[in-house]
ROMAR-525333 format. One line per field, with one value per residue (C-alpha): residue number from 0; residue in one letter; y, x, z. Coordinates in nm, 3 decimals. Example, Ala and Ser with C-alpha at 12.3 -4.5 7.8 and 13.67 -1.06 7.14 Angstrom:
REM ROMAR-525333
k: c(0;1) .
r: c(A;S) .
v: c(-0.450;-0.106) .
u: c(1.230;1.367) .
w: c(0.780;0.714) .
***
This chain:
REM ROMAR-525333
k: c(0;1;2;3;4;5;6;7;8;9;10;11;12;13;14;15;16;17;18;19;20;21;22;23;24;25;26;27;28;29;30;31;32;33;34;35;36;37;38;39;40;41;42;43;44;45;46;47;48;49;50;51;52;53;54;55;56;57;58;59;60;61;62;63;64;65;66;67;68;69;70;71;72;73;74;75;76;77;78;79;80;81;82;83;84;85;86;87;88;89;90;91;92;93;94;95;96;97;98;99;100;101;102;103;104;105;106;107;108;109;110;111;112;113;114;115;116;117;118;119;120;121;122;123;124;125;126;127;128;129;130;131;132;133;134;135;136;137;138;139;140;141;142;143;144;145;146;147;148;149;150;151;152;153;154;155;156;157;158;159;160;161;162;163;164;165;166;167;168;169;170;171;172;173;174;175;176;177;178;179;180;181;182;183;184;185;186;187;188;189;190;191;192;193;194;195;196;197;198;199;200;201;202;203;204;205;206;207;208;209;210;211;212;213;214;215;216;217;218;219;220;221;222;223;224;225;226;227;228;229;230;231;232;233;234;235;236;237;238;239;240;241;242;243;244;245;246;247;248;249;250;251;252;253;254;255;256;257;258;259;260;261;262;263;264;265;266;267;268;269;270;271;272;273;274;275;276;277;278;279;280;281;282;283;284;285;286;287;288;289;290;291;292;293;294) .
r: c(M;Y;T;N;K;I;A;A;P;A;N;K;G;K;P;N;V;S;A;Y;Y;R;P;D;S;L;T;D;A;L;A;V;L;D;R;T;G;A;V;V;A;A;G;C;T;D;L;F;P;A;T;E;R;Q;E;L;A;G;P;V;L;D;V;T;A;I;D;G;L;R;G;I;S;A;M;A;G;G;W;R;I;G;A;T;T;R;W;S;D;I;V;A;A;D;L;P;P;A;F;D;M;L;K;Q;A;A;R;E;V;G;A;V;Q;V;Q;N;A;G;T;V;A;G;N;L;C;N;A;S;P;A;A;D;G;V;P;P;L;L;A;L;D;A;Q;V;E;L;T;G;T;A;G;H;R;V;L;P;L;A;E;F;I;T;G;A;R;Q;T;G;L;K;P;G;E;L;M;T;A;V;V;I;P;H;T;S;G;A;G;R;S;R;F;L;K;L;G;A;R;K;Y;L;V;I;S;V;A;M;V;A;V;R;L;D;H;A;A;G;R;V;T;D;L;A;L;S;V;G;A;C;S;A;V;A;M;R;L;P;A;L;E;R;Q;L;I;G;Q;P;V;R;D;L;S;G;R;V;D;Q;R;L;V;S;D;A;L;L;P;I;S;D;V;R;A;D;A;A;Y;R;L;R;A;A;G;E;L;L;R;R;A;L;R;D;L;E;V;A;A) .
v: c(-1.789;-1.478;-1.361;-1.075;-0.992;-0.715;-0.534;-0.456;-0.108;0.140;0.364;0.764;0.953;0.676;0.488;0.146;-0.092;-0.125;-0.423;-0.623;-0.892;-1.155;-1.325;-1.661;-1.568;-1.314;-1.316;-1.313;-0.991;-0.806;-0.844;-0.687;-0.432;-0.351;-0.376;-0.187;0.027;-0.101;0.039;-0.236;-0.401;-0.575;-0.590;-0.284;-0.140;0.209;0.144;0.203;0.451;0.662;0.649;0.823;0.636;0.353;0.191;0.130;0.264;0.030;-0.175;-0.291;-0.554;-0.776;-0.919;-1.124;-1.428;-1.470;-1.774;-1.686;-1.356;-1.431;-1.553;-1.460;-1.704;-1.699;-1.692;-1.743;-1.355;-1.284;-1.293;-1.231;-1.081;-1.120;-0.839;-0.936;-1.092;-0.961;-0.772;-1.073;-1.311;-1.108;-1.130;-1.476;-1.539;-1.651;-1.421;-1.254;-1.035;-0.723;-0.790;-0.728;-0.376;-0.486;-0.725;-0.449;-0.222;-0.475;-0.454;-0.148;-0.149;-0.058;-0.319;-0.726;-0.716;-0.476;-0.638;-0.963;-0.813;-0.518;-0.611;-0.510;-0.397;-0.214;-0.003;0.049;0.138;0.397;0.567;0.772;0.948;0.822;0.422;0.208;-0.040;0.180;0.275;-0.043;-0.159;0.169;0.035;-0.306;-0.194;-0.301;-0.328;-0.362;-0.561;-0.454;-0.621;-0.512;-0.663;-0.518;-0.670;-0.673;-0.471;-0.335;-0.026;0.088;0.090;0.512;0.542;0.388;0.650;0.983;1.194;1.158;0.936;0.925;0.612;0.470;0.259;0.305;0.244;-0.146;-0.235;-0.466;-0.466;-0.815;-0.846;-0.680;-0.826;-0.772;-0.823;-1.062;-0.790;-0.634;-0.918;-0.900;-0.730;-0.578;-0.375;-0.142;0.020;0.308;0.528;0.859;0.882;1.058;0.732;0.347;0.181;0.306;0.588;0.829;0.868;1.211;1.066;0.711;0.574;0.240;0.181;-0.119;-0.188;-0.451;-0.392;-0.643;-0.588;-0.289;-0.061;-0.011;-0.215;-0.139;0.110;0.210;0.470;0.590;0.844;0.806;1.123;1.368;1.441;1.357;1.030;0.837;0.946;0.744;0.919;0.868;1.173;1.016;0.709;0.752;0.990;0.660;0.412;0.323;0.437;0.280;0.074;0.192;0.565;0.550;0.709;0.987;1.081;1.163;1.488;1.668;1.896;1.607;1.445;1.773;1.876;1.562;1.606;1.836;1.798;1.984;2.090;1.993;1.868;1.570;1.828;2.134;2.042;2.234;1.903;1.628;1.676;1.687;1.361;1.185;1.256;1.159;0.834;0.756;0.765;0.564;0.312;0.313;0.270;0.017;-0.178;-0.078;-0.215;-0.520;-0.566) .
u: c(0.151;-0.073;-0.381;-0.397;-0.795;-0.840;-1.153;-1.475;-1.455;-1.539;-1.895;-1.826;-1.683;-1.628;-1.282;-1.201;-0.961;-0.751;-0.563;-0.564;-0.311;-0.345;0.020;0.037;0.454;0.650;0.893;0.596;0.497;0.748;0.788;0.425;0.500;0.883;0.703;0.379;0.410;0.101;-0.105;-0.037;-0.389;-0.350;-0.738;-0.849;-1.014;-0.821;-0.774;-1.124;-1.233;-0.925;-1.085;-1.361;-1.487;-1.656;-1.403;-1.023;-0.800;-0.557;-0.318;-0.409;-0.144;-0.317;-0.097;-0.325;-0.272;0.079;0.218;0.419;0.315;-0.019;0.012;0.252;0.513;0.804;1.133;1.438;1.529;1.141;0.819;0.726;0.383;0.358;0.236;-0.097;-0.201;-0.546;-0.675;-0.885;-0.556;-0.380;-0.706;-0.721;-0.315;-0.180;0.087;0.213;0.070;0.288;0.106;-0.221;-0.211;-0.170;-0.465;-0.698;-0.608;-0.701;-1.045;-1.104;-1.005;-1.353;-1.603;-1.533;-1.600;-1.302;-1.096;-1.090;-1.013;-0.782;-0.404;-0.128;0.093;-0.219;-0.269;0.131;0.171;-0.166;-0.002;-0.293;-0.198;-0.468;-0.395;-0.505;-0.177;0.092;0.116;0.113;0.375;0.598;0.591;0.676;0.986;0.835;1.064;0.961;1.100;1.057;1.149;1.242;1.370;1.721;1.705;1.584;1.603;1.472;1.368;1.265;0.857;0.955;1.178;0.949;0.636;0.792;0.476;0.104;0.052;0.426;0.640;1.046;0.904;1.107;0.968;0.950;0.940;0.683;0.642;0.697;0.639;0.687;0.901;0.895;1.216;1.217;1.300;1.025;0.775;0.829;0.561;0.209;0.062;-0.223;-0.439;-0.696;-0.876;-1.090;-1.345;-1.669;-1.860;-1.702;-1.684;-1.615;-1.420;-1.141;-0.938;-0.913;-0.598;-0.483;-0.201;-0.002;0.151;0.397;0.525;0.763;0.851;1.080;1.077;0.748;0.980;1.009;1.242;1.099;0.885;0.713;0.459;0.364;0.072;-0.118;-0.350;-0.188;0.093;0.127;0.281;0.246;0.527;0.711;0.773;1.150;1.188;0.890;0.986;1.301;1.171;0.917;1.164;1.320;1.011;0.784;0.499;0.249;0.071;0.294;0.007;0.058;0.383;0.283;0.471;0.200;0.477;0.650;0.346;0.295;0.658;0.670;0.388;0.265;-0.110;-0.353;-0.711;-0.983;-1.350;-1.290;-1.117;-0.871;-0.513;-0.513;-0.814;-0.561;-0.286;-0.455;-0.660;-0.324;-0.180;-0.553;-0.526;-0.131;-0.260;-0.551;-0.355;-0.089;-0.322;-0.473;-0.155;-0.046;-0.365;-0.273;0.139) .
w: c(-2.366;-2.404;-2.556;-2.769;-2.845;-3.083;-2.992;-3.230;-3.404;-3.129;-3.168;-3.271;-3.030;-2.754;-2.722;-2.688;-2.600;-2.912;-2.773;-2.470;-2.367;-2.054;-2.047;-1.806;-1.799;-1.637;-1.983;-2.187;-2.033;-2.007;-2.363;-2.444;-2.188;-2.386;-2.728;-2.683;-2.358;-2.240;-1.983;-1.699;-1.545;-1.222;-1.058;-1.206;-0.893;-0.936;-1.328;-1.402;-1.214;-1.336;-1.682;-1.613;-1.932;-1.955;-2.123;-2.109;-2.392;-2.513;-2.534;-2.192;-2.070;-1.773;-1.529;-1.325;-1.486;-1.430;-1.252;-0.953;-0.905;-0.684;-0.241;0.046;0.124;0.404;0.337;0.498;0.510;0.558;0.376;0.024;-0.101;-0.439;-0.720;-0.764;-0.437;-0.366;-0.043;0.061;0.044;0.326;0.540;0.507;0.503;0.820;0.950;1.294;1.488;1.351;0.974;1.179;1.071;0.703;0.749;0.918;0.600;0.390;0.515;0.451;0.095;-0.053;0.010;-0.005;-0.405;-0.440;-0.202;-0.384;-0.711;-0.598;-0.567;-0.345;-0.609;-0.805;-0.454;-0.431;-0.820;-0.826;-0.540;-0.403;-0.138;0.058;-0.072;0.269;0.183;0.219;0.589;0.702;0.465;0.533;0.918;0.775;0.608;0.263;0.000;-0.328;-0.638;-1.004;-1.294;-1.638;-1.978;-1.833;-1.458;-1.143;-0.881;-0.524;-0.323;0.034;-0.076;0.134;-0.189;-0.485;-0.425;-0.516;-0.493;-0.516;-0.823;-0.887;-0.901;-0.950;-1.224;-1.462;-1.888;-1.945;-1.555;-1.355;-0.994;-0.921;-0.500;-0.204;0.067;0.438;0.638;0.927;1.167;1.076;1.207;1.581;1.811;1.763;1.502;1.479;1.177;1.239;0.974;1.012;0.741;0.708;0.725;0.818;0.515;0.132;0.207;0.134;0.426;0.617;0.776;0.850;1.106;1.135;1.483;1.514;1.907;2.049;2.367;2.662;3.020;3.056;2.743;2.439;2.196;1.854;1.713;1.377;1.332;0.984;0.849;0.528;0.381;0.554;0.295;-0.077;-0.025;0.388;0.620;0.820;1.167;1.320;1.554;1.733;1.666;1.804;2.125;2.189;2.182;2.531;2.700;2.930;2.748;3.030;2.927;2.574;2.387;2.658;2.535;2.211;2.120;1.841;1.769;1.634;1.423;1.233;1.180;0.955;0.835;0.525;0.444;0.243;0.298;0.060;0.079;0.359;0.560;0.611;0.672;1.055;1.145;0.940;1.177;1.489;1.364;1.265;1.611;1.817;1.586;1.667;2.052;2.011;1.839;2.040;2.294;2.208;2.184;2.559;2.681;2.467;2.597) .
***
């Protein structure tokens, strides 16, 4: 079942929601989306500011009442994070230390009120270059589940976000979950973010690092950087260089050239491109230093 709320006539010169749907089943949601092409709302913490108006223009499909889309569950092959899982749910979840970077990022997603409303899928589908959730999910080798009336498919997150505010969603599809493979649950992790102030800020640069080791040497390493390219990026060349190296003083082995070669930052009012590259390298060193101490 779903509700269909037709708004009262708009005041002259002001947009108004022409139709609002809040289904409680995925089947109904997909039917509405297929029939109306509605704008999908999953918390509205990004959608409302993007309208630059007092009200959303309809039709709007609110997916937050759909049974089964919210929550985190362990599976045989890893973990499943439902699309409408809130960032405050991530913070409270019982997850391995490899997910610490995701929890740390969740605490940076706006104020607590935003964390209580904003959803994982909303953050990913909004596809902001500075989306806090993307670097840690990239470092966890996340995949996204996409479901439409035509069927179901899975994409690596690195292939799903194709550019600034651009994704691989096809017409009529909804993101239904984020899936983390079991192999990415090993090791420890760290998220760091640089901005003009501590809270409620768009990043100048941010990094997520996941490190696993044995016998004092790195066995697995994932490095990702956000807000320094049109999409958040993994740094595979630097990862390959550091795997097998001693954990001790690993931060001192970060090659700034490999960091800079992997990124394509812009210059804007928050920082110029050269500063962003230096900041990304320094944040990676600090994150690795924190993990070295914990090793």
